[in-house]
C-alpha positions in Angstrom: 15.9 10.1 15.5 12.2 10.2 16.4 9.9 9.7 13.5 6.4 11.3 13.8 3.6 9.2 12.4 0.4 10.9 11.3 -2.6 9.1 10.0 -5.2 10.2 7.5 -8.3 7.9 8.0 -9.3 5.7 5.1 -10.6 7.0 1.8 -12.5 4.2 0.1 -10.7 1.8 2.5 -7.2 3.2 1.9 -5.5 5.0 4.8 -2.5 7.3 4.3 0.3 7.1 7.0 2.7 9.9 7.0 6.2 9.2 8.5 7.8 12.6 9.1 11.5 12.8 9.9 12.8 15.8 11.8 13.4 18.7 11.3 10.4 18.5 8.9 6.8 19.0 10.0 3.4 19.0 8.3 0.5 21.3 8.8 -2.6 19.9 10.4 -5.1 17.9 8.3 -7.3 20.0 6.1 -10.4 18.3 7.6 -9.5 17.0 11.1 -13.0 15.7 11.5 -12.6 13.3 8.6 -13.7 9.9 10.0 -12.8 7.7 7.1 -14.8 5.4 4.8 -14.7 1.9 3.5 -13.4 -1.5 4.7 -9.7 -1.0 5.7 -7.0 -2.5 3.5 -3.3 -2.1 3.4 -2.5 1.6 3.9 -0.3 3.9 1.8 2.9 4.8 3.7 4.6 8.1 2.8 8.0 9.0 4.3 8.9 12.7 4.4 12.6 13.5 4.7 15.3 16.0 3.6 17.1 14.3 0.7 18.1 14.3 -2.9 15.7 16.1 -5.3 17.7 15.4 -8.4 16.0 13.7 -11.4 19.1 12.8 -13.3 18.7 9.6 -15.2 14.9 9.7 -15.2 12.8 10.0 -18.3 10.4 13.0 -18.3 6.9 12.0 -19.0 4.8 15.2 -18.9 4.7 18.6 -17.3 1.9 20.4 -15.5 3.2 24.0 -15.4 4.1 25.7 -13.2 3.5 23.1 -10.4 5.0 19.7 -11.2 6.6 17.4 -13.7 6.2 13.6 -13.9 9.1 11.3 -14.4 9.9 7.6 -14.8 13.0 6.1 -13.2 15.2 3.6 -14.9 13.4 0.9 -13.0 10.0 2.0 -14.3 8.8 3.7 -11.1 6.9 7.0 -11.2 8.3 10.2 -9.6 6.8 13.7 -9.4 9.0 16.8 -9.0 7.1 19.7 -7.4 8.6 23.0 -8.4 9.2 25.7 -5.9 7.1 28.9 -6.6 8.3 30.6 -3.4 12.0 31.1 -2.7 11.6 30.0 1.0 9.8 26.8 0.0 11.9 23.8 -1.1 11.7 21.8 -4.3 10.1 18.4 -3.5 10.4 15.0 -5.3 7.8 12.3 -4.6 9.3 8.9 -5.5 7.6 5.5 -5.7 9.1 2.9 -3.6 6.5 0.2 -3.9 3.7 1.0 -6.4 0.4 1.5 -4.8 1.7 1.2 -1.2 4.9 3.0 -0.4 6.3 6.4 -1.3 9.0 8.8 -0.2 9.0 12.6 -0.4 12.4 14.2 -0.5 12.7 17.9 0.5 15.5 20.1 -0.9 15.9 21.6 2.6 13.9 21.9 5.8 11.6 25.0 5.6 11.1 27.3 8.6 7.4 26.5 8.8 5.3 23.3 8.4 4.7 22.1 4.8 1.2 21.6 3.5 0.1 18.0 3.0 -2.9 18.3 0.6 -1.0 18.1 -2.6 1.1 15.2 -1.6 -1.9 13.3 -0.2 -3.9 13.7 -3.4 -0.9 12.8 -5.5 -0.1 9.5 -3.6 -3.7 8.6 -3.3 -4.3 9.1 -7.1 -1.1 7.1 -7.8 -2.1 4.3 -5.4 -5.7 4.1 -6.5 -4.6 3.5 -10.1 -1.7 1.2 -9.3 -4.0 -1.0 -7.2 -6.5 -1.1 -10.1 -9.2 0.2 -7.8 -10.2 3.3 -9.8 -9.4 7.0 -10.4 -9.8 10.4 -8.8 -12.5 12.7 -10.2 -12.7 16.5 -10.3 -16.3 17.2 -9.4 -18.9 17.4 -6.7 -20.9 14.4 -5.6 -23.9 13.6 -3.5 -26.3 10.7 -2.6 -30.0 11.0 -3.6 -32.8 9.9 -1.3 -33.1 6.7 -3.4 -29.5 5.8 -2.4 -27.9 6.4 -5.8 -24.8 8.5 -6.1 -24.4 11.4 -8.5 -21.0 12.6 -9.8 -21.1 16.1 -11.2 -18.0 16.7 -13.3 -16.5 20.1 -13.9 -13.2 22.1 -14.1 -12.6 25.0 -11.8 -15.3 27.6 -12.1 -17.9 25.2 -13.6 -20.3 25.6 -10.6 -19.5 22.5 -8.6 -19.3 24.2 -5.2 -22.4 26.2 -5.9 -24.3 23.0 -6.8 -23.0 21.3 -3.6 -24.2 24.2 -1.5 -27.7 24.0 -3.1 -27.9 20.3 -2.4 -27.1 20.7 1.3 -30.6 22.0 2.0 -32.5 19.2 0.1 -34.3 16.6 2.3 -32.7 13.1 2.1 -29.7 14.3 0.1 -26.2 13.6 1.5 -23.5 15.8 0.0 -20.1 14.2 -0.1 -17.6 16.7 -1.4 -17.7 19.8 -3.5 -14.4 19.2 -5.5 -12.6 15.8 -5.3 -14.1 12.3 -5.4 -12.8 8.7 -5.7 -14.4 6.6 -8.4 -13.9 2.9 -7.9 -15.0 -0.5 -9.2 -16.8 -2.6 -6.6 -18.4 -6.0 -6.8 -21.8 -4.4 -7.5 -20.5 -1.9 -10.0 -19.0 1.6 -9.9 -19.0 3.6 -6.7 -18.4 7.2 -5.9 -16.7 8.1 -2.6 -16.0 11.4 -0.9 -12.5 12.5 -0.1 -11.1 14.8 2.7 -9.9 17.4 0.1 -12.8 19.9 -0.4 -13.1 22.8 -2.8 -14.2 26.4 -2.1 -17.3 25.4 -0.3 -15.3 23.4 2.3 -17.6 20.4 2.1 -16.0 17.0 2.8 -18.3 14.5 4.4 -17.3 10.8 4.4 -19.7 8.6 2.4 -20.2 6.6 -0.7 -22.9 5.3 -3.0 -23.3 3.2 -6.1 -22.9 5.5 -9.1 -26.3 6.2 -10.6 -25.6 9.3 -12.8 -22.7 11.3 -14.2 -23.7 14.9 -14.8 -22.2 17.7 -16.7 -23.1 21.1 -15.3 -24.6 23.7 -17.7 -26.5 27.0 -17.5 -29.8 27.9 -19.0 -32.7 30.3 -18.5 -35.0 27.4 -17.7 -34.1 24.0 -16.3 -33.7 21.1 -18.7 -32.0 17.7 -19.1 -29.9 17.4 -22.2 -28.5 14.4 -24.0 -24.7 14.6 -24.5 -23.1 13.4 -27.7 -20.5 10.7 -27.2 -17.6 12.8 -28.3 -18.5 15.6 -25.8 -19.1 13.2 -22.9 -15.8 11.5 -23.6 -14.0 14.8 -23.8 -15.3 15.9 -20.4 -14.5 12.6 -18.8 -10.9 12.8 -20.1 -10.6 16.4 -18.8 -11.9 15.7 -15.3 -10.8 12.2 -14.4 -7.2 11.8 -13.1 -6.3 9.1 -15.6 -3.0 7.3 -14.9 -1.1 8.5 -18.0 2.2 7.9 -16.2 2.2 4.2 -17.1 0.8 2.3 -20.1 -0.7 -0.6 -18.2 -2.4 1.6 -15.6 -3.7 3.9 -18.4 -5.3 1.0 -20.2 -7.1 0.1 -16.9 -8.2 3.8 -16.6 -9.5 3.9 -20.1 -11.5 0.7 -19.4 -13.1 2.4 -16.5 -14.1 5.4 -18.8 -15.6 2.8 -21.2 -17.6 1.3 -18.3 -18.9 4.8 -17.4 -20.0 5.4 -21.0 -21.7 2.0 -21.2 -23.3 1.7 -17.8 -23.9 5.3 -16.6 -24.4 7.5 -19.7 -23.4 11.1 -18.9 -26.1 13.7 -19.2 -26.1 17.5 -18.9 -28.3 19.4 -16.5 -28.7 23.0 -17.6 -30.4 25.3 -15.1 -30.7 28.9 -13.7 -29.7 29.7 -10.2 -32.9 30.1 -8.1 -34.9 28.7 -5.2 -36.8 26.2 -7.4 -33.7 24.7 -9.1 -32.4 22.4 -6.3 -35.7 20.5 -5.8 -36.0 20.2 -9.6 -32.5 18.7 -9.8 -33.3 16.1 -7.1 -36.6 15.2 -8.8 -35.1 14.8 -12.3 -32.1 12.8 -11.1 -34.3 10.6 -8.9 -36.3 9.8 -12.0 -33.2 9.1 -14.1 -31.6 6.8 -11.5 -34.6 4.8 -10.4 
């Protein structure tokens, strides 16, 4: 049997190697131009094969309807069951083999067309990032200011992340990373924000990273302004938009320590603004002042 190996270049130094057993096949990468970022370390290896999708004997941890349910095996390893929402698409179970490094995806049956890879890539990357104690995934857009500092703008779907990312594309000296998914990691010089190859509706996914200088909550107002955010609201937004590892107590403790570091080192603020031609330069100017 010939195993197909497909590589996703590094995200914050972590490559994802897909090993696909026939008759399965995966769709092409979402961003084939993704060149990778960070110093390479041991990759994540994900095997794809037709196999057992049962979860008998596992403890259910939590459900994200209608898409997936998290489980824990008798040996304490995390598994994710992806529910089928189309009759011609199989149920999938992602199982941890070696936490942070090796996973297997079992397919109920081989579908008659290639399976998408985005969901599995984001899942294993989020699992591995937390298990390696590197950091967490964040739901938001991000960019690097002309002064070299990174800005992470958090928001759930519909908050205006992609609109803000598009606005920043035209600003001199600003490098837009991604309009939807970022990696947030601890590095020797502090917190860093990294782009990922999984864009949002604007389709922006440019490899890059920067030391985290600001965490921004997106708001709307008739005139642009910077607002202080009460601790309880900032904490609530962080908990909503960071992929904290609530599948395992030890990993969750590490994730909460990262949240505490954000609150202490990079105090979240809110930028409230109207949409208009003067808004983007104002955002760059204010954030440059805040991060300098």
